[in-house]
N, C-alpha and C positions, 0 to 999 in steps of 0.2 A: 436814945434808942439807936442801935447799930443796924442799919438797913442795907440790904444788898438787892440789886436787880439783875436777873439773868434773863436776857432777851436777845435773840439773834439779830433782830432788825434794829440797828442803832437809832434810827429816827423814832421808832416806837419806844425804845428805852429812854431816850431823852424827853419824849412827850410825857411818859409816865413820871419821870423825875420831876418835871415842871409841875405836874398836877400834885405830886406829893409835897413839893416845896410850898405850894399854896396852902397846904394843911400843916405847915411848919414841921414837916417830916424831912429830915436831911438824908440823902442817899450817900452812903460812904463808898460804895463800889459798884461798878457795872461790868458784867461779864457777858459773853456772847456765844458760847458753845459749851458742849458737854466736856470736851477735852480741857478747855480753859478753866471751867468751873472745878473739875476734879483736881487739877494742879493747884488752884487757888486754895481750896479747902484743905489740902494736904500741908499747906505752908502758912496758913493764917488762922487767927482766932475766928470761930464761927460767929455770924451775926445773930442778933435777936430775932430778926424777921427777914424773910426772903420773898420777893415778888418773882415768881418763877414761871416763865413761858413753858408750856409742855412740849411743843415741837421746836427744837433748835436746828440749826443748819446741819449739824453732824449727828443727829439722832434725837430720840425722845429724852427729855430731861430726867425721866425716871432712871436712866442709865447712870446718872451721877451717884445715886444711892447704892448702886451695885459695887461701886469702887470705894466710897467713903461713907462713914456713918455721920450723918448730919442731924444735929439735935435742934436746929433752929425751927421756929414756927414758920409756916409757909402759906402764902396766899397765891394760888395758882391763877395764871392769866393765859387764856387761849381762845382761839376761834372755833375749837372743836369740842363740842359739849359731850361727845361720847367718852371722853377721858375723865369726866367728872368723878365718877365713883372710884376709879383707881386713884385719883388725886386725894380723895378723902381718906383713903386707907393709909396715907403717909401722914406727916405731921401738919396737915393742912388745917387752917382755921377758917378759910373762906375760899371762894371760887368765883372769879370774875370773867365774864365772857367778853371777848373783843368785838367791836371797839369798846374800850372801857369807858363807862359812864362815870362822870366826876362825882355824882352823888353816891353811886354804889361804892366807889373807891373810898369815899369818906366814911361810909357805914362800915366797910371792912376794916379800916384803920381804927375806928372807934371800938369795933368788936375785939380787935387784938388788944387794945389798951385796957379794956375792961376785963378781958379774959386773963391777961397777964400769965401766960403759960410758963411753967418751969422749963429752963433750958434742957433739963435732962429727962423731963417727963411730960410731954405734951399730950393731954387727954383730948380725944375727939368727942364732940357732942353728937350722939347718935340721932338726935332729933333733926339735925341738919341733913344727915344722910337720908333719913326717912322722908323729909320734905322733898328732897331731890328725887327720890323714887316716885313719890305720889304726884309731884308737880315738876316734871323734868323741864329743863330750860328749853323753851320753844323759840324758834327763830324763823322769820320769814325771809326768803331769798327771792331775788328778782325772777319773774316768770317771762318777761319780755323786754326788749330794748326798742327804741325808736331811732330812726335816722332820716335825715332830710334828703330827698332826691328831687332836685329842681324845685318846683312849687308844691311837691307832695311830701307827706310824712308816712314812711313805711314802718309797720310794726313787725318785729322779728321775734318769734318765740325762742326761748332759750333752748328748747328741745331740738330746734333746727340747726343750732350752732355747733360746728365741729371744733372750732378753736377760735381764740382771740389772739391777735399778735400785734406788736408795735412795729411801725415802719415810718421813717422820716418824721418823727415826733408825733405821729398819729396812731390811734388805736383802732384796729379793724376787727370785725367779726366775719369769719368765713363760714358759710352755711353749707348744708349737705348737698344743695343743688349746684355748688361750685361758684357761688357769687361772694363778693367781698364788699362789706359796707363799713364806711367810716363812722365811728361813734364819738360822741362827745363825752369821753371818759378816759381813764388811764388804767393800766393793769393793776396799779396799786389800789385804786378805788374798787376794782372788780373783786379784789380779795375779800372785801366786806359784803359783796352783793351776790356772790355765786355759792351754790351749795357745795361744801367740801366733799360730799359723797360723789358728786358728778364731775366736778371740775378741779383741776390741779395745775398749779403754776410750776412748770418744769424748768423754767429759766427766766432771765430778765425779759425775754422777748415773747414767750409763748405761754398761753393758758389753754389747756386742752380738755375736751370732753371724753370721759372714759369710754363712752359708747362709739366714739369715732376711731378708736385705735384698731388698725387692721393687723399690724405686726410690730414686734419689738425686737431690735437687733443690737447685739453687742457692738460698741463703737470704740474709737480710740480714747486713751486716757481715762479708762474706767467709766466712760459715759454710755448712754443708750441712745439709739436712733429709733424714732417712731415713724411708722408708715400709717397715715390716716386714710380714711375712705376716699376723700375727694381732694384734699389739699395737697398740691404738688409743687407750689411755687418755690419753696425753700426747704432745706433740710430741717427737720424737726428733731432737735437734740435735747435730751435731758441733761442738764448741767451736772457735773460730777458731784457737787455738794448737795444736789437734790435727789440723787439716785436712791439713797437709802430710804428716804421718806416716800419717794415715788413707789418703791416696791411694797412698802407697808400700806400705802394707799390702795394699791391694786388688790390687796388681800381683803 
Protein backbone atom coordinates (compact mmCIF):
# COMPACT_ATOMS: atom_id res chain seq x y z
CA UNK A 1 0.00 0.00 0.00
CA UNK A 2 1.35 3.40 -1.02
CA UNK A 3 0.52 5.88 1.80
CA UNK A 4 0.98 9.65 1.96
CA UNK A 5 0.59 11.99 4.97
CA UNK A 6 -0.21 15.67 4.40
CA UNK A 7 0.05 17.50 7.74
CA UNK A 8 1.47 20.98 8.38
CA UNK A 9 2.73 20.21 11.90
CA UNK A 10 5.77 17.97 11.46
CA UNK A 11 5.66 16.48 15.01
CA UNK A 12 2.01 15.47 14.40
CA UNK A 13 2.98 13.95 11.04
CA UNK A 14 5.77 11.93 12.63
CA UNK A 15 3.46 10.81 15.45
CA UNK A 16 0.88 9.60 12.93
CA UNK A 17 3.62 7.84 10.99
CA UNK A 18 4.74 5.99 14.12
CA UNK A 19 1.18 4.90 14.90
CA UNK A 20 0.75 3.61 11.34
CA UNK A 21 4.04 1.73 11.49
CA UNK A 22 2.73 -0.08 14.59
CA UNK A 23 -0.06 -1.31 12.33
CA UNK A 24 2.50 -2.38 9.70
CA UNK A 25 1.49 0.46 7.39
CA UNK A 26 4.52 2.17 5.85
CA UNK A 27 4.32 5.86 4.99
CA UNK A 28 6.06 6.60 1.68
CA UNK A 29 5.95 10.41 1.80
CA UNK A 30 5.07 13.31 4.13
CA UNK A 31 4.07 16.77 2.84
CA UNK A 32 3.31 19.88 4.87
CA UNK A 33 1.45 22.51 2.79
CA UNK A 34 -1.05 23.03 -0.03
CA UNK A 35 1.68 24.38 -2.31
CA UNK A 36 4.03 21.48 -1.61
CA UNK A 37 1.24 18.94 -2.12
CA UNK A 38 0.10 20.40 -5.47
CA UNK A 39 3.67 20.34 -6.79
CA UNK A 40 4.18 16.78 -5.57
CA UNK A 41 0.94 15.46 -7.13
CA UNK A 42 1.85 17.07 -10.46
CA UNK A 43 5.14 15.19 -10.60
CA UNK A 44 4.55 11.87 -8.85
CA UNK A 45 2.35 8.80 -9.04
CA UNK A 46 -0.62 9.26 -6.75
CA UNK A 47 -0.76 7.06 -3.62
CA UNK A 48 -3.41 4.50 -2.71
CA UNK A 49 -4.31 6.26 0.52
CA UNK A 50 -3.80 9.79 1.88
CA UNK A 51 -4.02 10.90 5.52
CA UNK A 52 -4.95 14.53 5.02
CA UNK A 53 -5.13 17.33 7.59
CA UNK A 54 -7.85 19.78 6.60
CA UNK A 55 -6.21 22.98 7.83
CA UNK A 56 -2.68 23.43 6.51
CA UNK A 57 -0.28 26.33 7.12
CA UNK A 58 -1.07 27.99 3.77
CA UNK A 59 -4.80 27.25 3.51
CA UNK A 60 -7.42 24.51 3.55
CA UNK A 61 -6.34 21.20 2.03
CA UNK A 62 -9.45 21.25 -0.19
CA UNK A 63 -7.55 23.80 -2.28
CA UNK A 64 -5.26 20.97 -3.43
CA UNK A 65 -8.16 19.48 -5.37
CA UNK A 66 -8.81 22.78 -7.13
CA UNK A 67 -5.40 22.47 -8.80
CA UNK A 68 -4.99 18.74 -9.37
CA UNK A 69 -7.31 15.76 -9.78
CA UNK A 70 -6.49 13.32 -7.01
CA UNK A 71 -7.94 9.82 -7.28
CA UNK A 72 -6.53 8.44 -4.03
CA UNK A 73 -8.71 7.36 -1.12
CA UNK A 74 -8.56 9.85 1.75
CA UNK A 75 -8.78 9.65 5.53
CA UNK A 76 -9.18 13.19 6.82
CA UNK A 77 -7.60 14.25 10.11
CA UNK A 78 -8.48 17.53 11.82
CA UNK A 79 -9.38 19.20 15.10
CA UNK A 80 -12.31 21.01 13.44
CA UNK A 81 -15.37 18.80 13.07
CA UNK A 82 -17.35 21.42 11.11
CA UNK A 83 -15.43 20.36 8.00
CA UNK A 84 -16.58 16.75 8.25
CA UNK A 85 -19.38 16.89 5.69
CA UNK A 86 -17.28 18.73 3.13
CA UNK A 87 -14.61 16.08 3.63
CA UNK A 88 -17.03 13.26 2.91
CA UNK A 89 -17.99 14.88 -0.41
CA UNK A 90 -14.46 14.13 -1.66
CA UNK A 91 -12.85 10.69 -1.91
CA UNK A 92 -12.94 10.19 1.84
CA UNK A 93 -13.39 6.79 3.41
CA UNK A 94 -13.14 8.01 6.99
CA UNK A 95 -12.74 11.03 9.25
CA UNK A 96 -10.56 11.16 12.37
CA UNK A 97 -10.79 13.94 14.94
CA UNK A 98 -7.57 15.11 16.58
CA UNK A 99 -5.99 14.10 18.86
CA UNK A 100 -6.10 10.87 16.89
CA UNK A 101 -6.99 7.80 18.92
CA UNK A 102 -4.88 4.73 18.10
CA UNK A 103 -7.88 2.40 18.14
CA UNK A 104 -9.90 4.67 15.84
CA UNK A 105 -6.92 4.88 13.49
CA UNK A 106 -6.72 1.11 13.43
CA UNK A 107 -10.43 0.89 12.55
CA UNK A 108 -9.97 3.44 9.74
CA UNK A 109 -7.09 1.45 8.24
CA UNK A 110 -9.11 -1.78 8.49
CA UNK A 111 -12.03 -0.05 6.81
CA UNK A 112 -9.80 1.03 3.94
CA UNK A 113 -8.33 -2.46 3.51
CA UNK A 114 -11.76 -4.10 3.46
CA UNK A 115 -13.22 -1.37 1.28
CA UNK A 116 -10.44 -1.64 -1.35
CA UNK A 117 -11.58 1.36 -3.42
CA UNK A 118 -10.71 1.54 -7.10
CA UNK A 119 -8.12 4.28 -7.72
CA UNK A 120 -10.34 5.75 -10.42
CA UNK A 121 -13.76 5.30 -8.81
CA UNK A 122 -13.95 5.82 -5.06
CA UNK A 123 -17.55 5.33 -3.94
CA UNK A 124 -18.72 6.92 -0.71
CA UNK A 125 -20.90 5.09 1.79
CA UNK A 126 -23.97 7.29 2.27
CA UNK A 127 -24.67 5.60 5.60
CA UNK A 128 -21.45 7.13 6.97
CA UNK A 129 -22.68 10.58 6.04
CA UNK A 130 -26.11 9.87 7.48
CA UNK A 131 -24.58 8.73 10.78
CA UNK A 132 -22.49 11.87 10.89
CA UNK A 133 -25.61 14.00 10.43
CA UNK A 134 -27.60 12.16 13.10
CA UNK A 135 -24.71 11.77 15.56
CA UNK A 136 -22.27 14.60 14.92
CA UNK A 137 -18.87 14.39 16.53
CA UNK A 138 -19.16 15.97 19.97
CA UNK A 139 -16.19 17.27 21.86
CA UNK A 140 -15.83 18.70 25.32
CA UNK A 141 -13.47 21.64 25.73
CA UNK A 142 -12.05 23.08 28.94
CA UNK A 143 -14.33 25.47 30.79
CA UNK A 144 -11.85 26.58 33.44
CA UNK A 145 -8.18 26.52 34.41
CA UNK A 146 -6.55 26.47 37.84
CA UNK A 147 -3.42 28.23 39.03
CA UNK A 148 -1.61 28.26 42.36
CA UNK A 149 -1.24 31.61 44.11
CA UNK A 150 0.79 31.18 47.31
CA UNK A 151 -1.07 28.56 49.35
CA UNK A 152 -4.30 29.08 47.39
CA UNK A 153 -5.64 27.58 44.15
CA UNK A 154 -7.56 29.99 41.95
CA UNK A 155 -10.08 28.88 39.32
CA UNK A 156 -10.23 30.92 36.10
CA UNK A 157 -13.19 30.60 33.78
CA UNK A 158 -12.28 30.31 30.09
CA UNK A 159 -14.79 33.10 29.36
CA UNK A 160 -12.68 35.50 31.46
CA UNK A 161 -9.50 34.85 29.47
CA UNK A 162 -8.58 37.33 26.73
CA UNK A 163 -5.50 35.50 25.56
CA UNK A 164 -2.87 32.93 26.39
CA UNK A 165 0.77 33.75 25.75
CA UNK A 166 4.19 32.19 26.28
CA UNK A 167 7.04 34.06 27.95
CA UNK A 168 10.35 32.85 29.47
CA UNK A 169 9.33 29.21 28.92
CA UNK A 170 6.07 29.75 30.81
CA UNK A 171 2.46 29.89 29.60
CA UNK A 172 0.22 32.65 30.94
CA UNK A 173 -3.48 33.45 30.85
CA UNK A 174 -4.39 37.14 30.63
CA UNK A 175 -7.88 37.88 31.96
CA UNK A 176 -10.33 40.65 31.16
CA UNK A 177 -9.58 42.40 34.47
CA UNK A 178 -5.95 42.87 33.39
CA UNK A 179 -4.37 40.10 35.47
CA UNK A 180 -1.83 37.49 34.29
CA UNK A 181 -1.69 33.95 35.68
CA UNK A 182 1.01 31.32 35.16
CA UNK A 183 -0.48 27.98 34.07
CA UNK A 184 0.94 24.48 34.13
CA UNK A 185 0.42 23.85 30.43
CA UNK A 186 1.82 24.77 27.00
CA UNK A 187 0.30 26.44 23.95
CA UNK A 188 0.61 23.10 22.16
CA UNK A 189 -1.53 21.39 24.82
CA UNK A 190 -4.06 24.22 24.67
CA UNK A 191 -4.70 23.45 21.00
CA UNK A 192 -6.48 20.27 22.10
CA UNK A 193 -8.28 21.89 25.05
CA UNK A 194 -9.78 25.12 23.67
CA UNK A 195 -12.86 25.51 21.49
CA UNK A 196 -11.76 26.45 17.94
CA UNK A 197 -14.87 28.61 17.64
CA UNK A 198 -13.66 30.93 20.40
CA UNK A 199 -9.85 30.63 20.46
CA UNK A 200 -7.28 30.81 17.68
CA UNK A 201 -3.51 30.42 17.78
CA UNK A 202 -2.24 33.43 15.83
CA UNK A 203 1.48 32.71 16.31
CA UNK A 204 3.97 30.62 18.25
CA UNK A 205 3.48 33.01 21.14
CA UNK A 206 -0.25 33.90 21.31
CA UNK A 207 -3.64 32.21 21.54
CA UNK A 208 -6.46 34.76 21.50
CA UNK A 209 -10.17 34.86 22.34
CA UNK A 210 -12.30 36.19 19.47
CA UNK A 211 -14.40 38.18 21.96
CA UNK A 212 -11.33 40.10 23.16
CA UNK A 213 -10.42 41.60 19.77
CA UNK A 214 -11.00 45.36 19.77
CA UNK A 215 -9.29 46.22 16.47
CA UNK A 216 -7.42 44.57 13.57
CA UNK A 217 -4.73 46.59 11.78
CA UNK A 218 -2.68 45.84 8.65
CA UNK A 219 0.95 45.30 9.67
CA UNK A 220 4.29 44.88 7.91
CA UNK A 221 5.15 41.78 5.81
CA UNK A 222 1.48 40.93 5.14
CA UNK A 223 0.83 40.37 8.86
CA UNK A 224 -1.97 41.69 11.07
CA UNK A 225 -1.78 43.47 14.41
CA UNK A 226 -4.53 42.90 16.96
CA UNK A 227 -5.63 45.31 19.66
CA UNK A 228 -7.22 43.48 22.59
CA UNK A 229 -9.56 44.90 25.20
CA UNK A 230 -7.10 44.95 28.11
CA UNK A 231 -3.84 43.22 27.12
CA UNK A 232 -1.24 45.92 26.45
CA UNK A 233 2.12 44.38 27.47
CA UNK A 234 3.36 43.38 23.98
CA UNK A 235 2.33 43.72 20.35
CA UNK A 236 -0.12 40.98 19.37
CA UNK A 237 0.77 39.99 15.80
CA UNK A 238 -0.86 37.39 13.56
CA UNK A 239 1.99 35.47 11.92
CA UNK A 240 2.08 35.77 8.13
CA UNK A 241 1.50 32.04 7.61
CA UNK A 242 -1.57 32.19 9.89
CA UNK A 243 -3.26 35.25 8.34
CA UNK A 244 -5.31 33.31 5.78
CA UNK A 245 -6.65 30.83 8.37
CA UNK A 246 -7.23 33.68 10.82
CA UNK A 247 -9.46 35.49 8.32
CA UNK A 248 -11.40 32.28 7.65
CA UNK A 249 -11.81 31.80 11.40
CA UNK A 250 -13.23 35.31 11.81
CA UNK A 251 -16.00 34.44 9.34
